[in-house]
All heavy atoms as a GROMACS GRO file, in nm:
protein
  646
    1GLY      N    1   7.597   5.466   1.876
    1GLY     CA    2   7.528   5.524   1.988
    1GLY      C    3   7.434   5.424   2.051
    1GLY      O    4   7.453   5.304   2.043
    2ASP      N    5   7.330   5.474   2.110
    2ASP     CA    6   7.232   5.390   2.177
    2ASP      C    7   7.117   5.356   2.083
    2ASP      O    8   7.002   5.393   2.105
    2ASP     CB    9   7.178   5.461   2.302
    2ASP     CG   10   7.283   5.472   2.410
    2ASP    OD1   11   7.376   5.390   2.410
    2ASP    OD2   12   7.272   5.562   2.494
    3TYR      N   13   7.149   5.285   1.975
    3TYR     CA   14   7.049   5.241   1.879
    3TYR      C   15   7.058   5.089   1.867
    3TYR      O   16   7.164   5.030   1.875
    3TYR     CB   17   7.073   5.304   1.742
    3TYR     CG   18   7.038   5.450   1.738
    3TYR    CD1   19   7.133   5.547   1.766
    3TYR    CD2   20   6.908   5.492   1.708
    3TYR    CE1   21   7.101   5.681   1.764
    3TYR    CE2   22   6.876   5.626   1.706
    3TYR     CZ   23   6.973   5.720   1.734
    3TYR     OH   24   6.940   5.853   1.732
    4ILE      N   25   6.942   5.028   1.849
    4ILE     CA   26   6.938   4.884   1.827
    4ILE      C   27   6.859   4.857   1.700
    4ILE      O   28   6.772   4.935   1.662
    4ILE     CB   29   6.879   4.808   1.946
    4ILE    CG1   30   6.736   4.853   1.975
    4ILE    CG2   31   6.965   4.822   2.069
    4ILE    CD1   32   6.666   4.769   2.079
    5LYS      N   33   6.891   4.746   1.636
    5LYS     CA   34   6.816   4.702   1.519
    5LYS      C   35   6.730   4.585   1.563
    5LYS      O   36   6.779   4.488   1.621
    5LYS     CB   37   6.910   4.659   1.407
    5LYS     CG   38   6.984   4.774   1.348
    5LYS     CD   39   7.072   4.728   1.234
    5LYS     CE   40   7.151   4.845   1.179
    5LYS     NZ   41   7.241   4.804   1.072
    6LEU      N   42   6.601   4.596   1.538
    6LEU     CA   43   6.504   4.494   1.573
    6LEU      C   44   6.458   4.425   1.446
    6LEU      O   45   6.412   4.492   1.353
    6LEU     CB   46   6.385   4.558   1.646
    6LEU     CG   47   6.268   4.469   1.680
    6LEU    CD1   48   6.309   4.363   1.781
    6LEU    CD2   49   6.153   4.552   1.733
    7PHE      N   50   6.472   4.293   1.442
    7PHE     CA   51   6.431   4.215   1.325
    7PHE      C   52   6.311   4.131   1.362
    7PHE      O   53   6.315   4.056   1.459
    7PHE     CB   54   6.545   4.123   1.279
    7PHE     CG   55   6.666   4.195   1.229
    7PHE    CD1   56   6.764   4.240   1.316
    7PHE    CD2   57   6.681   4.220   1.094
    7PHE    CE1   58   6.875   4.307   1.271
    7PHE    CE2   59   6.793   4.287   1.048
    7PHE     CZ   60   6.890   4.330   1.135
    8THR      N   61   6.204   4.144   1.284
    8THR     CA   62   6.087   4.058   1.300
    8THR      C   63   6.076   3.975   1.173
    8THR      O   64   6.156   3.990   1.081
    8THR     CB   65   5.958   4.140   1.320
    8THR    OG1   66   5.925   4.209   1.200
    8THR    CG2   67   5.973   4.239   1.436
    9THR      N   68   5.978   3.889   1.167
    9THR     CA   69   5.962   3.808   1.046
    9THR      C   70   5.919   3.891   0.926
    9THR      O   71   5.941   3.852   0.812
    9THR     CB   72   5.858   3.696   1.069
    9THR    OG1   73   5.737   3.754   1.115
    9THR    CG2   74   5.910   3.594   1.167
   10LYS      N   75   5.862   4.008   0.951
   10LYS     CA   76   5.812   4.090   0.841
   10LYS      C   77   5.888   4.220   0.819
   10LYS      O   78   5.892   4.270   0.708
   10LYS     CB   79   5.664   4.122   0.864
   10LYS     CG   80   5.578   3.997   0.863
   10LYS     CD   81   5.434   4.030   0.884
   10LYS     CE   82   5.354   3.900   0.888
   10LYS     NZ   83   5.215   3.921   0.902
   11LYS      N   84   5.946   4.278   0.923
   11LYS     CA   85   6.009   4.410   0.910
   11LYS      C   86   6.135   4.420   0.993
   11LYS      O   87   6.160   4.339   1.081
   11LYS     CB   88   5.912   4.520   0.956
   11LYS     CG   89   5.798   4.547   0.865
   11LYS     CD   90   5.722   4.670   0.913
   11LYS     CE   91   5.616   4.709   0.814
   11LYS     NZ   92   5.550   4.833   0.850
   12ARG      N   93   6.208   4.528   0.966
   12ARG     CA   94   6.324   4.566   1.046
   12ARG      C   95   6.300   4.707   1.100
   12ARG      O   96   6.247   4.792   1.030
   12ARG     CB   97   6.451   4.569   0.961
   12ARG     CG   98   6.491   4.435   0.910
   12ARG     CD   99   6.615   4.447   0.825
   12ARG     NE  100   6.648   4.317   0.771
   12ARG     CZ  101   6.754   4.292   0.701
   12ARG    NH1  102   6.840   4.390   0.673
   12ARG    NH2  103   6.778   4.172   0.656
   13PHE      N  104   6.342   4.728   1.223
   13PHE     CA  105   6.324   4.858   1.286
   13PHE      C  106   6.456   4.903   1.348
   13PHE      O  107   6.535   4.821   1.392
   13PHE     CB  108   6.220   4.851   1.399
   13PHE     CG  109   6.085   4.802   1.356
   13PHE    CD1  110   6.052   4.667   1.361
   13PHE    CD2  111   5.990   4.891   1.311
   13PHE    CE1  112   5.928   4.622   1.322
   13PHE    CE2  113   5.864   4.848   1.272
   13PHE     CZ  114   5.834   4.713   1.278
   14THR      N  115   6.477   5.033   1.354
   14THR     CA  116   6.588   5.090   1.427
   14THR      C  117   6.528   5.171   1.541
   14THR      O  118   6.445   5.258   1.519
   14THR     CB  119   6.676   5.181   1.337
   14THR    OG1  120   6.726   5.102   1.229
   14THR    CG2  121   6.792   5.239   1.415
   15LEU      N  122   6.569   5.138   1.663
   15LEU     CA  123   6.512   5.201   1.782
   15LEU      C  124   6.620   5.272   1.861
   15LEU      O  125   6.734   5.225   1.867
   15LEU     CB  126   6.447   5.095   1.872
   15LEU     CG  127   6.342   5.006   1.807
   15LEU    CD1  128   6.305   4.894   1.903
   15LEU    CD2  129   6.220   5.086   1.769
   16HIS      N  130   6.584   5.380   1.924
   16HIS     CA  131   6.676   5.452   2.012
   16HIS      C  132   6.661   5.395   2.153
   16HIS      O  133   6.567   5.426   2.225
   16HIS     CB  134   6.646   5.603   2.010
   16HIS     CG  135   6.741   5.682   2.093
   16HIS    ND1  136   6.873   5.696   2.060
   16HIS    CD2  137   6.724   5.750   2.207
   16HIS    CE1  138   6.933   5.771   2.150
   16HIS    NE2  139   6.844   5.805   2.242
   17SER      N  140   6.754   5.306   2.188
   17SER     CA  141   6.752   5.240   2.318
   17SER      C  142   6.885   5.169   2.337
   17SER      O  143   6.958   5.148   2.242
   17SER     CB  144   6.638   5.137   2.323
   17SER     OG  145   6.636   5.070   2.447
   18THR      N  146   6.913   5.132   2.460
   18THR     CA  147   7.027   5.045   2.485
   18THR      C  148   6.979   4.901   2.486
   18THR      O  149   6.859   4.875   2.506
   18THR     CB  150   7.095   5.078   2.619
   18THR    OG1  151   7.001   5.051   2.724
   18THR    CG2  152   7.142   5.222   2.626
   19MET      N  153   7.069   4.808   2.467
   19MET     CA  154   7.032   4.667   2.472
   19MET      C  155   6.978   4.632   2.611
   19MET      O  156   6.880   4.559   2.622
   19MET     CB  157   7.153   4.578   2.439
   19MET     CG  158   7.195   4.585   2.295
   19MET     SD  159   7.082   4.501   2.185
   19MET     CE  160   7.132   4.332   2.209
   20MET      N  161   7.040   4.684   2.714
   20MET     CA  162   6.997   4.654   2.850
   20MET      C  163   6.854   4.704   2.875
   20MET      O  164   6.770   4.629   2.926
   20MET     CB  165   7.091   4.716   2.952
   20MET     CG  166   7.059   4.679   3.096
   20MET     SD  167   7.167   4.752   3.218
   20MET     CE  168   7.320   4.672   3.176
   21ASN      N  169   6.824   4.827   2.836
   21ASN     CA  170   6.688   4.880   2.856
   21ASN      C  171   6.585   4.804   2.774
   21ASN      O  172   6.475   4.776   2.823
   21ASN     CB  173   6.683   5.029   2.821
   21ASN     CG  174   6.752   5.115   2.924
   21ASN    OD1  175   6.768   5.076   3.038
   21ASN    ND2  176   6.795   5.233   2.882
   22PHE      N  177   6.620   4.771   2.652
   22PHE     CA  178   6.527   4.697   2.567
   22PHE      C  179   6.503   4.557   2.623
   22PHE      O  180   6.390   4.508   2.628
   22PHE     CB  181   6.579   4.691   2.423
   22PHE     CG  182   6.479   4.638   2.326
   22PHE    CD1  183   6.373   4.718   2.285
   22PHE    CD2  184   6.489   4.510   2.277
   22PHE    CE1  185   6.279   4.670   2.195
   22PHE    CE2  186   6.396   4.460   2.188
   22PHE     CZ  187   6.291   4.540   2.147
   23ASN      N  188   6.609   4.492   2.667
   23ASN     CA  189   6.598   4.356   2.721
   23ASN      C  190   6.509   4.353   2.845
   23ASN      O  191   6.434   4.257   2.866
   23ASN     CB  192   6.737   4.303   2.753
   23ASN     CG  193   6.739   4.155   2.777
   23ASN    OD1  194   6.663   4.079   2.716
   23ASN    ND2  195   6.825   4.110   2.866
   24GLU      N  196   6.513   4.456   2.927
   24GLU     CA  197   6.430   4.463   3.048
   24GLU      C  198   6.281   4.470   3.016
   24GLU      O  199   6.198   4.434   3.099
   24GLU     CB  200   6.471   4.582   3.133
   24GLU     CG  201   6.606   4.566   3.198
   24GLU     CD  202   6.655   4.692   3.268
   24GLU    OE1  203   6.588   4.797   3.258
   24GLU    OE2  204   6.761   4.683   3.333
   25LYS      N  205   6.246   4.515   2.896
   25LYS     CA  206   6.105   4.528   2.857
   25LYS      C  207   6.049   4.399   2.796
   25LYS      O  208   5.928   4.388   2.779
   25LYS     CB  209   6.090   4.642   2.757
   25LYS     CG  210   6.125   4.776   2.818
   25LYS     CD  211   6.119   4.885   2.716
   25LYS     CE  212   6.165   5.017   2.778
   25LYS     NZ  213   6.171   5.125   2.683
   26LEU      N  214   6.135   4.305   2.764
   26LEU     CA  215   6.092   4.181   2.701
   26LEU      C  216   6.057   4.075   2.806
   26LEU      O  217   6.117   4.073   2.913
   26LEU     CB  218   6.202   4.127   2.610
   26LEU     CG  219   6.240   4.215   2.492
   26LEU    CD1  220   6.366   4.163   2.426
   26LEU    CD2  221   6.126   4.222   2.392
   27PRO      N  222   5.963   3.985   2.774
   27PRO     CA  223   5.930   3.878   2.869
   27PRO      C  224   6.049   3.782   2.884
   27PRO      O  225   6.093   3.722   2.786
   27PRO     CB  226   5.810   3.808   2.808
   27PRO     CG  227   5.794   3.863   2.671
   27PRO     CD  228   5.879   3.983   2.656
   28PRO      N  229   6.102   3.766   3.005
   28PRO     CA  230   6.222   3.684   3.025
   28PRO      C  231   6.201   3.535   2.998
   28PRO      O  232   6.297   3.462   2.980
   28PRO     CB  233   6.259   3.709   3.171
   28PRO     CG  234   6.137   3.762   3.235
   28PRO     CD  235   6.056   3.828   3.128
   29SER      N  236   6.077   3.491   2.993
   29SER     CA  237   6.051   3.350   2.963
   29SER      C  238   6.057   3.322   2.813
   29SER      O  239   6.060   3.207   2.772
   29SER     CB  240   5.914   3.310   3.017
   29SER     OG  241   5.814   3.387   2.954
   30GLN      N  242   6.060   3.427   2.732
   30GLN     CA  243   6.057   3.410   2.586
   30GLN      C  244   6.182   3.465   2.516
   30GLN      O  245   6.216   3.420   2.408
   30GLN     CB  246   5.933   3.478   2.530
   30GLN     CG  247   5.908   3.448   2.386
   30GLN     CD  248   5.776   3.507   2.339
   30GLN    OE1  249   5.694   3.552   2.417
   30GLN    NE2  250   5.758   3.508   2.209
   31PHE      N  251   6.249   3.561   2.578
   31PHE     CA  252   6.365   3.624   2.515
   31PHE      C  253   6.487   3.612   2.605
   31PHE      O  254   6.475   3.620   2.727
   31PHE     CB  255   6.338   3.772   2.487
   31PHE     CG  256   6.236   3.794   2.380
   31PHE    CD1  257   6.101   3.798   2.410
   31PHE    CD2  258   6.275   3.810   2.247
   31PHE    CE1  259   6.006   3.818   2.312
   31PHE    CE2  260   6.180   3.830   2.148
   31PHE     CZ  261   6.046   3.834   2.180
   32VAL      N  262   6.603   3.594   2.543
   32VAL     CA  263   6.726   3.581   2.620
   32VAL      C  264   6.839   3.649   2.543
   32VAL      O  265   6.844   3.644   2.420
   32VAL     CB  266   6.760   3.433   2.650
   32VAL    CG1  267   6.788   3.355   2.524
   32VAL    CG2  268   6.874   3.423   2.748
   33ARG      N  269   6.926   3.712   2.617
   33ARG     CA  270   7.043   3.774   2.557
   33ARG      C  271   7.150   3.668   2.543
   33ARG      O  272   7.181   3.596   2.639
   33ARG     CB  273   7.091   3.889   2.644
   33ARG     CG  274   7.193   3.975   2.575
   33ARG     CD  275   7.209   4.105   2.647
   33ARG     NE  276   7.302   4.191   2.574
   33ARG     CZ  277   7.331   4.314   2.609
   33ARG    NH1  278   7.275   4.367   2.716
   33ARG    NH2  279   7.415   4.384   2.539
   34ILE      N  280   7.208   3.655   2.424
   34ILE     CA  281   7.309   3.552   2.399
   34ILE      C  282   7.447   3.611   2.373
   34ILE      O  283   7.545   3.538   2.363
   34ILE     CB  284   7.270   3.460   2.282
   34ILE    CG1  285   7.254   3.540   2.153
   34ILE    CG2  286   7.144   3.381   2.316
   34ILE    CD1  287   7.252   3.457   2.027
   35HIS      N  288   7.452   3.743   2.358
   35HIS     CA  289   7.576   3.812   2.321
   35HIS      C  290   7.553   3.959   2.350
   35HIS      O  291   7.439   4.003   2.360
   35HIS     CB  292   7.602   3.787   2.171
   35HIS     CG  293   7.733   3.835   2.121
   35HIS    ND1  294   7.751   3.964   2.077
   35HIS    CD2  295   7.850   3.771   2.103
   35HIS    CE1  296   7.876   3.977   2.036
   35HIS    NE2  297   7.939   3.861   2.052
   36ARG      N  298   7.659   4.036   2.359
   36ARG     CA  299   7.640   4.179   2.384
   36ARG      C  300   7.564   4.247   2.271
   36ARG      O  301   7.504   4.351   2.290
   36ARG     CB  302   7.773   4.249   2.409
   36ARG     CG  303   7.861   4.258   2.289
   36ARG     CD  304   7.994   4.326   2.322
   36ARG     NE  305   8.068   4.349   2.201
   36ARG     CZ  306   8.092   4.469   2.150
   36ARG    NH1  307   8.050   4.576   2.212
   36ARG    NH2  308   8.156   4.481   2.037
   37SER      N  309   7.559   4.181   2.155
   37SER     CA  310   7.492   4.238   2.038
   37SER      C  311   7.360   4.171   2.001
   37SER      O  312   7.296   4.214   1.906
   37SER     CB  313   7.585   4.231   1.917
   37SER     OG  314   7.703   4.302   1.940
   38TYR      N  315   7.322   4.063   2.072
   38TYR     CA  316   7.204   3.987   2.029
   38TYR      C  317   7.114   3.948   2.145
   38TYR      O  318   7.159   3.895   2.246
   38TYR     CB  319   7.245   3.858   1.957
   38TYR     CG  320   7.324   3.881   1.832
   38TYR    CD1  321   7.462   3.862   1.831
   38TYR    CD2  322   7.263   3.923   1.715
   38TYR    CE1  323   7.536   3.882   1.717
   38TYR    CE2  324   7.336   3.944   1.601
   38TYR     CZ  325   7.472   3.925   1.602
   38TYR     OH  326   7.545   3.947   1.489
   39ILE      N  327   6.984   3.970   2.124
   39ILE     CA  328   6.878   3.918   2.209
   39ILE      C  329   6.790   3.836   2.115
   39ILE      O  330   6.753   3.884   2.007
   39ILE     CB  331   6.794   4.030   2.274
   39ILE    CG1  332   6.881   4.119   2.363
   39ILE    CG2  333   6.679   3.971   2.354
   39ILE    CD1  334   6.811   4.246   2.410
   40ILE      N  335   6.754   3.714   2.155
   40ILE     CA  336   6.677   3.628   2.064
   40ILE      C  337   6.547   3.582   2.129
   40ILE      O  338   6.534   3.576   2.250
   40ILE     CB  339   6.758   3.506   2.020
   40ILE    CG1  340   6.795   3.420   2.142
   40ILE    CG2  341   6.881   3.546   1.942
   40ILE    CD1  342   6.836   3.280   2.107
   41ASN      N  343   6.453   3.547   2.042
   41ASN     CA  344   6.329   3.481   2.083
   41ASN      C  345   6.358   3.332   2.085
   41ASN      O  346   6.395   3.274   1.982
   41ASN     CB  347   6.220   3.515   1.983
   41ASN     CG  348   6.087   3.456   2.019
   41ASN    OD1  349   6.078   3.358   2.092
   41ASN    ND2  350   5.981   3.513   1.965
   42ILE      N  351   6.343   3.267   2.199
   42ILE     CA  352   6.379   3.126   2.207
   42ILE      C  353   6.291   3.036   2.120
   42ILE      O  354   6.331   2.927   2.084
   42ILE     CB  355   6.381   3.076   2.352
   42ILE    CG1  356   6.244   3.085   2.415
   42ILE    CG2  357   6.486   3.149   2.433
   42ILE    CD1  358   6.233   3.011   2.547
   43LYS      N  359   6.174   3.084   2.084
   43LYS     CA  360   6.086   3.006   1.995
   43LYS      C  361   6.142   2.996   1.853
   43LYS      O  362   6.098   2.912   1.775
   43LYS     CB  363   5.946   3.067   1.991
   43LYS     CG  364   5.872   3.056   2.122
   43LYS     CD  365   5.736   3.118   2.112
   43LYS     CE  366   5.663   3.109   2.244
   43LYS     NZ  367   5.530   3.170   2.234
   44LYS      N  368   6.237   3.081   1.819
   44LYS     CA  369   6.294   3.084   1.684
   44LYS      C  370   6.422   3.002   1.671
   44LYS      O  371   6.479   2.992   1.563
   44LYS     CB  372   6.322   3.229   1.641
   44LYS     CG  373   6.198   3.316   1.636
   44LYS     CD  374   6.107   3.270   1.527
   44LYS     CE  375   5.985   3.361   1.515
   44LYS     NZ  376   5.900   3.321   1.405
   45ILE      N  377   6.467   2.941   1.780
   45ILE     CA  378   6.591   2.863   1.776
   45ILE      C  379   6.572   2.738   1.692
   45ILE      O  380   6.478   2.661   1.714
   45ILE     CB  381   6.636   2.823   1.918
   45ILE    CG1  382   6.670   2.946   2.000
   45ILE    CG2  383   6.756   2.727   1.911
   45ILE    CD1  384   6.697   2.917   2.146
   46LYS      N  385   6.661   2.717   1.595
   46LYS     CA  386   6.659   2.595   1.515
   46LYS      C  387   6.763   2.496   1.563
   46LYS      O  388   6.740   2.377   1.562
   46LYS     CB  389   6.683   2.627   1.368
   46LYS     CG  390   6.564   2.691   1.301
   46LYS     CD  391   6.579   2.688   1.152
   46LYS     CE  392   6.452   2.740   1.087
   46LYS     NZ  393   6.462   2.736   0.943
   47GLN      N  394   6.880   2.548   1.603
   47GLN     CA  395   6.988   2.459   1.644
   47GLN      C  396   7.086   2.535   1.733
   47GLN      O  397   7.108   2.654   1.714
   47GLN     CB  398   7.060   2.407   1.520
   47GLN     CG  399   7.168   2.308   1.547
   47GLN     CD  400   7.228   2.254   1.420
   47GLN    OE1  401   7.186   2.285   1.310
   47GLN    NE2  402   7.329   2.171   1.434
   48ILE      N  403   7.145   2.464   1.828
   48ILE     CA  404   7.248   2.521   1.913
   48ILE      C  405   7.373   2.435   1.900
   48ILE      O  406   7.366   2.312   1.913
   48ILE     CB  407   7.205   2.525   2.062
   48ILE    CG1  408   7.081   2.610   2.080
   48ILE    CG2  409   7.319   2.577   2.148
   48ILE    CD1  410   7.025   2.609   2.220
   49GLU      N  411   7.483   2.500   1.871
   49GLU     CA  412   7.613   2.432   1.869
   49GLU      C  413   7.692   2.488   1.986
   49GLU      O  414   7.640   2.562   2.067
   49GLU     CB  415   7.682   2.457   1.736
   49GLU     CG  416   7.601   2.405   1.620
   49GLU     CD  417   7.672   2.302   1.539
   49GLU    OE1  418   7.793   2.285   1.559
   49GLU    OE2  419   7.606   2.241   1.454
   50ASP      N  420   7.817   2.456   1.994
   50ASP     CA  421   7.899   2.496   2.108
   50ASP      C  422   7.901   2.647   2.130
   50ASP      O  423   7.871   2.695   2.238
   50ASP     CB  424   8.040   2.442   2.088
   50ASP     CG  425   8.114   2.427   2.219
   50ASP    OD1  426   8.048   2.413   2.323
   50ASP    OD2  427   8.238   2.429   2.215
   51THR      N  428   7.934   2.723   2.028
   51THR     CA  429   7.946   2.869   2.043
   51THR      C  430   7.854   2.946   1.949
   51THR      O  431   7.868   3.067   1.935
   51THR     CB  432   8.092   2.915   2.019
   51THR    OG1  433   8.130   2.877   1.886
   51THR    CG2  434   8.186   2.854   2.121
   52THR      N  435   7.763   2.877   1.881
   52THR     CA  436   7.671   2.944   1.789
   52THR      C  437   7.530   2.892   1.808
   52THR      O  438   7.507   2.783   1.859
   52THR     CB  439   7.712   2.924   1.641
   52THR    OG1  440   7.714   2.785   1.612
   52THR    CG2  441   7.846   2.988   1.611
   53ILE      N  442   7.437   2.974   1.761
   53ILE     CA  443   7.296   2.938   1.765
   53ILE      C  444   7.236   2.973   1.629
   53ILE      O  445   7.272   3.075   1.570
   53ILE     CB  446   7.225   3.011   1.881
   53ILE    CG1  447   7.089   2.951   1.908
   53ILE    CG2  448   7.215   3.159   1.856
   53ILE    CD1  449   7.033   2.991   2.044
   54GLN      N  450   7.149   2.888   1.578
   54GLN     CA  451   7.087   2.915   1.449
   54GLN      C  452   6.945   2.964   1.470
   54GLN      O  453   6.863   2.900   1.535
   54GLN     CB  454   7.084   2.789   1.362
   54GLN     CG  455   7.028   2.813   1.225
   54GLN     CD  456   7.030   2.691   1.136
   54GLN    OE1  457   7.085   2.587   1.172
   54GLN    NE2  458   6.969   2.702   1.021
   55ILE      N  459   6.918   3.082   1.413
   55ILE     CA  460   6.785   3.143   1.411
   55ILE      C  461   6.751   3.161   1.264
   55ILE      O  462   6.821   3.232   1.193
   55ILE     CB  463   6.784   3.280   1.482
   55ILE    CG1  464   6.835   3.271   1.626
   55ILE    CG2  465   6.647   3.345   1.475
   55ILE    CD1  466   6.744   3.202   1.722
   56ASP      N  467   6.646   3.095   1.219
   56ASP     CA  468   6.614   3.089   1.076
   56ASP      C  469   6.739   3.039   1.003
   56ASP      O  470   6.789   2.934   1.035
   56ASP     CB  471   6.563   3.224   1.025
   56ASP     CG  472   6.429   3.262   1.089
   56ASP    OD1  473   6.347   3.171   1.110
   56ASP    OD2  474   6.408   3.380   1.118
   57GLU      N  475   6.792   3.115   0.911
   57GLU     CA  476   6.911   3.072   0.836
   57GLU      C  477   7.038   3.140   0.885
   57GLU      O  478   7.144   3.124   0.826
   57GLU     CB  479   6.891   3.099   0.686
   57GLU     CG  480   6.770   3.028   0.627
   57GLU     CD  481   6.771   2.878   0.649
   57GLU    OE1  482   6.877   2.814   0.633
   57GLU    OE2  483   6.665   2.823   0.685
   58LYS      N  484   7.030   3.218   0.991
   58LYS     CA  485   7.145   3.292   1.042
   58LYS      C  486   7.210   3.221   1.159
   58LYS      O  487   7.142   3.167   1.245
   58LYS     CB  488   7.103   3.432   1.086
   58LYS     CG  489   7.049   3.517   0.973
   58LYS     CD  490   7.052   3.662   1.011
   58LYS     CE  491   6.993   3.748   0.904
   58LYS     NZ  492   7.075   3.766   0.789
   59LEU      N  493   7.343   3.223   1.160
   59LEU     CA  494   7.420   3.172   1.273
   59LEU      C  495   7.467   3.291   1.356
   59LEU      O  496   7.529   3.383   1.304
   59LEU     CB  497   7.542   3.093   1.225
   59LEU     CG  498   7.513   2.957   1.165
   59LEU    CD1  499   7.642   2.893   1.116
   59LEU    CD2  500   7.444   2.866   1.264
   60LEU      N  501   7.435   3.289   1.484
   60LEU     CA  502   7.471   3.397   1.575
   60LEU      C  503   7.565   3.344   1.682
   60LEU      O  504   7.550   3.229   1.727
   60LEU     CB  505   7.346   3.454   1.641
   60LEU     CG  506   7.236   3.506   1.547
   60LEU    CD1  507   7.113   3.547   1.628
   60LEU    CD2  508   7.286   3.620   1.463
   61PRO      N  509   7.659   3.426   1.727
   61PRO     CA  510   7.751   3.380   1.831
   61PRO      C  511   7.683   3.378   1.968
   61PRO      O  512   7.596   3.459   1.998
   61PRO     CB  513   7.862   3.486   1.828
   61PRO     CG  514   7.795   3.609   1.778
   61PRO     CD  515   7.689   3.562   1.680
   62ILE      N  516   7.726   3.282   2.049
   62ILE     CA  517   7.684   3.277   2.189
   62ILE      C  518   7.805   3.315   2.272
   62ILE      O  519   7.907   3.248   2.269
   62ILE     CB  520   7.637   3.136   2.230
   62ILE    CG1  521   7.522   3.089   2.143
   62ILE    CG2  522   7.597   3.135   2.379
   62ILE    CD1  523   7.485   2.943   2.165
   63SER      N  524   7.792   3.422   2.347
   63SER     CA  525   7.901   3.468   2.432
   63SER      C  526   7.910   3.380   2.557
   63SER      O  527   7.808   3.342   2.614
   63SER     CB  528   7.875   3.613   2.473
   63SER     OG  529   7.961   3.651   2.576
   64PRO      N  530   8.031   3.349   2.600
   64PRO     CA  531   8.046   3.272   2.725
   64PRO      C  532   7.978   3.342   2.844
   64PRO      O  533   7.929   3.275   2.934
   64PRO     CB  534   8.198   3.265   2.747
   64PRO     CG  535   8.257   3.286   2.612
   64PRO     CD  536   8.161   3.375   2.538
   65ASN      N  537   7.972   3.474   2.842
   65ASN     CA  538   7.909   3.549   2.951
   65ASN      C  539   7.758   3.526   2.960
   65ASN      O  540   7.700   3.542   3.066
   65ASN     CB  541   7.936   3.699   2.935
   65ASN     CG  542   8.081   3.733   2.947
   65ASN    OD1  543   8.158   3.661   3.011
   65ASN    ND2  544   8.122   3.842   2.884
   66TYR      N  545   7.694   3.493   2.848
   66TYR     CA  546   7.548   3.476   2.845
   66TYR      C  547   7.505   3.331   2.825
   66TYR      O  548   7.386   3.300   2.831
   66TYR     CB  549   7.488   3.562   2.733
   66TYR     CG  550   7.507   3.711   2.755
   66TYR    CD1  551   7.606   3.781   2.687
   66TYR    CD2  552   7.428   3.781   2.846
   66TYR    CE1  553   7.625   3.917   2.708
   66TYR    CE2  554   7.446   3.916   2.868
   66TYR     CZ  555   7.544   3.984   2.798
   66TYR     OH  556   7.562   4.118   2.820
   67ARG      N  557   7.598   3.242   2.803
   67ARG     CA  558   7.566   3.102   2.773
   67ARG      C  559   7.486   3.035   2.886
   67ARG      O  560   7.389   2.964   2.860
   67ARG     CB  561   7.693   3.024   2.744
   67ARG     CG  562   7.666   2.881   2.702
   67ARG     CD  563   7.794   2.813   2.654
   67ARG     NE  564   7.770   2.676   2.618
   67ARG     CZ  565   7.707   2.635   2.510
   67ARG    NH1  566   7.661   2.723   2.424
   67ARG    NH2  567   7.688   2.507   2.485
   68SER      N  568   7.525   3.056   3.010
   68SER     CA  569   7.455   2.988   3.121
   68SER      C  570   7.310   3.035   3.132
   68SER      O  571   7.221   2.954   3.161
   68SER     CB  572   7.529   3.007   3.252
   68SER     OG  573   7.531   3.142   3.288
   69ASP      N  574   7.283   3.163   3.106
   69ASP     CA  575   7.144   3.212   3.108
   69ASP      C  576   7.060   3.142   3.001
   69ASP      O  577   6.945   3.104   3.026
   69ASP     CB  578   7.139   3.363   3.086
   69ASP     CG  579   7.195   3.443   3.201
   69ASP    OD1  580   7.206   3.386   3.313
   69ASP    OD2  581   7.230   3.560   3.181
   70LEU      N  582   7.118   3.125   2.884
   70LEU     CA  583   7.049   3.056   2.775
   70LEU      C  584   7.020   2.911   2.813
   70LEU      O  585   6.908   2.863   2.798
   70LEU     CB  586   7.134   3.061   2.647
   70LEU     CG  587   7.085   2.976   2.530
   70LEU    CD1  588   6.952   3.027   2.478
   70LEU    CD2  589   7.190   2.973   2.420
   71MET      N  590   7.119   2.842   2.865
   71MET     CA  591   7.103   2.701   2.901
   71MET      C  592   7.000   2.684   3.014
   71MET      O  593   6.922   2.590   3.012
   71MET     CB  594   7.237   2.640   2.941
   71MET     CG  595   7.337   2.635   2.829
   71MET     SD  596   7.271   2.538   2.692
   71MET     CE  597   7.341   2.622   2.554
   72LYS      N  598   7.000   2.773   3.111
   72LYS     CA  599   6.901   2.766   3.220
   72LYS      C  600   6.760   2.787   3.166
   72LYS      O  601   6.666   2.716   3.203
   72LYS     CB  602   6.931   2.871   3.326
   72LYS     CG  603   7.047   2.836   3.414
   72LYS     CD  604   7.074   2.950   3.513
   72LYS     CE  605   7.204   2.927   3.587
   72LYS     NZ  606   7.238   3.042   3.672
   73LEU      N  607   6.744   2.884   3.077
   73LEU     CA  608   6.612   2.913   3.021
   73LEU      C  609   6.560   2.793   2.940
   73LEU      O  610   6.441   2.764   2.942
   73LEU     CB  611   6.617   3.038   2.934
   73LEU     CG  612   6.484   3.088   2.879
   73LEU    CD1  613   6.389   3.125   2.992
   73LEU    CD2  614   6.506   3.205   2.788
   74LEU      N  615   6.649   2.725   2.873
   74LEU     CA  616   6.610   2.609   2.792
   74LEU      C  617   6.610   2.478   2.872
   74LEU      O  618   6.588   2.371   2.815
   74LEU     CB  619   6.704   2.597   2.672
   74LEU     CG  620   6.704   2.714   2.575
   74LEU    CD1  621   6.810   2.695   2.468
   74LEU    CD2  622   6.567   2.734   2.513
   75ASN      N  623   6.636   2.488   3.001
   75ASN     CA  624   6.644   2.370   3.089
   75ASN      C  625   6.748   2.270   3.042
   75ASN      O  626   6.727   2.149   3.047
   75ASN     CB  627   6.507   2.303   3.102
   75ASN     CG  628   6.408   2.388   3.176
   75ASN    OD1  629   6.442   2.453   3.275
   75ASN    ND2  630   6.286   2.393   3.126
   76LEU      N  631   6.861   2.322   2.995
   76LEU     CA  632   6.970   2.236   2.949
   76LEU      C  633   7.089   2.237   3.045
   76LEU      O  634   7.192   2.180   3.016
   76LEU     CB  635   7.016   2.278   2.809
   76LEU     CG  636   6.912   2.265   2.698
   76LEU    CD1  637   6.964   2.323   2.568
   76LEU    CD2  638   6.871   2.121   2.680
   77LEU      N  639   7.073   2.305   3.156
   77LEU     CA  640   7.182   2.315   3.251
   77LEU      C  641   7.144   2.250   3.382
   77LEU      O  642   7.033   2.249   3.422
   77LEU     CB  643   7.218   2.462   3.274
   77LEU     CG  644   7.345   2.490   3.351
   77LEU    CD1  645   7.466   2.440   3.276
   77LEU    CD2  646   7.356   2.639   3.375
   0.00000   0.00000   0.00000
């Protein structure tokens, strides 16, 4: 349904919201959507590869649909 899982450095939360609605509430200079299932804090990026991004010890996919937004935000495009 319309539930999202929010991960912080200390806790995990389950919220009743859509990704689109939640993303609209976040500061666009700090958060970016990289996939239909992931929104990330750009300050937490450790490494970017062709189709993946590393946040802490996790590798997350970068969707081709959201890749250009990520690159623009990081001034890599």
